[in-house]
Each structure stands twice: as C-alpha cells, then as structure tokens.
Phi, psi and omega in degrees: 000137178295145182304318182290345183256017173303139176271122183243149175283138173263136184237159175272187184293347176260009179070027175264137183294130179235355180175190180219147175212157173288147180305317181299323179292319181300314181289322178297325182271355179067032182281156176233007183262059174222176187245145175220163171237145175225151178215147172249129173271129180237153176249180183295340178279354182087011178275154176256140175271113186243117179267162172253129181295152181288160180292339182279352180295135182292319177245141180056048177296142178059023178259154173294153185218170169295165182299326179205138178202152178185172180277147171274112183286158180305131180091348178267158166256178183300317182290326174300316180294320177301313180301312182294311183294322179299320179288316182293316187270325187239002179056040179240149177257128185303322182285358179246008178233156176271125181219161176211154177281123174278321181175171179240127184236150177235152180296327184285319183274322188250358178060042175257172189287342184196173170290131185211149167249136183243130184242164173233134182239128179272128182203131182253029174209158179291128179296153175278075190287157179288118183291346174281338180268318187229149181252338178197172179205167180208147171268126181225144169290146181309316182295328178289319178296318178300319176299313179305314183293319177294332179274007172098010177300127181300133183210157174302147192303323184271354188301310180298317179300316179295321178297317180295321182289314190258341186232355182295323179294328177296326178299316178298318179296317178300322179295323179292330182280344182295139178289155175298150182300323177224107182300143176287145174301151183307320182300319182285340178270001177088022180258000000 
C-alpha cells in the first residue's frame, strides 16, 4: 500500500472512532481528527536523539523531527502504532526497550496537528534508523534543541510545541544545576 493511502481512523473530539479515510484525503482536507504517535529517544545524559527527515519526505523534507513518529492506522491502538513505527523507523522492538508515556494531547486543547500520545524511550546508543526516513541525527540537550528551534532551524510543525510541553521545565531545572560562574570562597559561604 502506498504511504499516502494508509487508511486512518477518523475520531470525534473525545477520540472515539467515527469513520475512516485515506491519509491523502485527510491531508488534502486539512483535517486534524486522526491519531498519531510520537516518541523521543533519550540517553542517560538527558539528551534527545533528534533526526533530520529525508529530502524525499512529502511534508517537512529536511526538517528536524521527533525521534520517531507515525500515524495510527485504522484498527490499531496507540501502542500498536508505537510498536510498528518503532520497528519501521528505528529498527527497535518495543518489548526490548524501556519506554514511558509522556502524555496525551489533542488538537483542540493543545493546538497540535492530531490526537497524539507522546512517549519517551531510553536508549544509550544511536538507533539503526531507516535511511529512507532520516538523513542524519544529533544528540541534543532539550534546552539546546529549544534554542535551535527558536533560532529558526527548520522542523516538523509540532516539534517545538512538544518540546515546550514536555521538556521546557527541564530547562529550568538544568539552569538551577549550573555552577556559579565564580564560586564564593568557603569563608564567605559560612564554612
């Protein structure tokens, strides 16, 4: 089946299935009432593995992307889609990685492109990614990726929003952990 012709479930505002449409029709009509999964791969240092989409991608070519993302096909649930996409894009098996749900977002409440579940996957090596999906990748701390995006680095439409929702508070925490530029002598600190 052609990628654009995937059959996707159409959902109502409560994420209940109300019909089915081909992916190409959904995008032509500008609909947001379908389901997707997204995941961020993180390492022990707290960095995110961020890939760049291939030039052959129909939407957002050569843009930064979440570590893994895809549509929930008709008849699948979110975790089924996560399992399938993780294998297709990163050559990983869901039952062999540590993962957790970061959150559930809706287009109406969170202003994202679709109904989505966002996951985090712990991995301390670069995934063996599908070269048809991505052309390069980089490990970045969340605050650095947010800076890149604010400075105009081309990215998939929801990437900045997801970073702000799930990782902006980590930026504040990272700032608190930074040492003072010049430590005070022990005597001045009361030691």
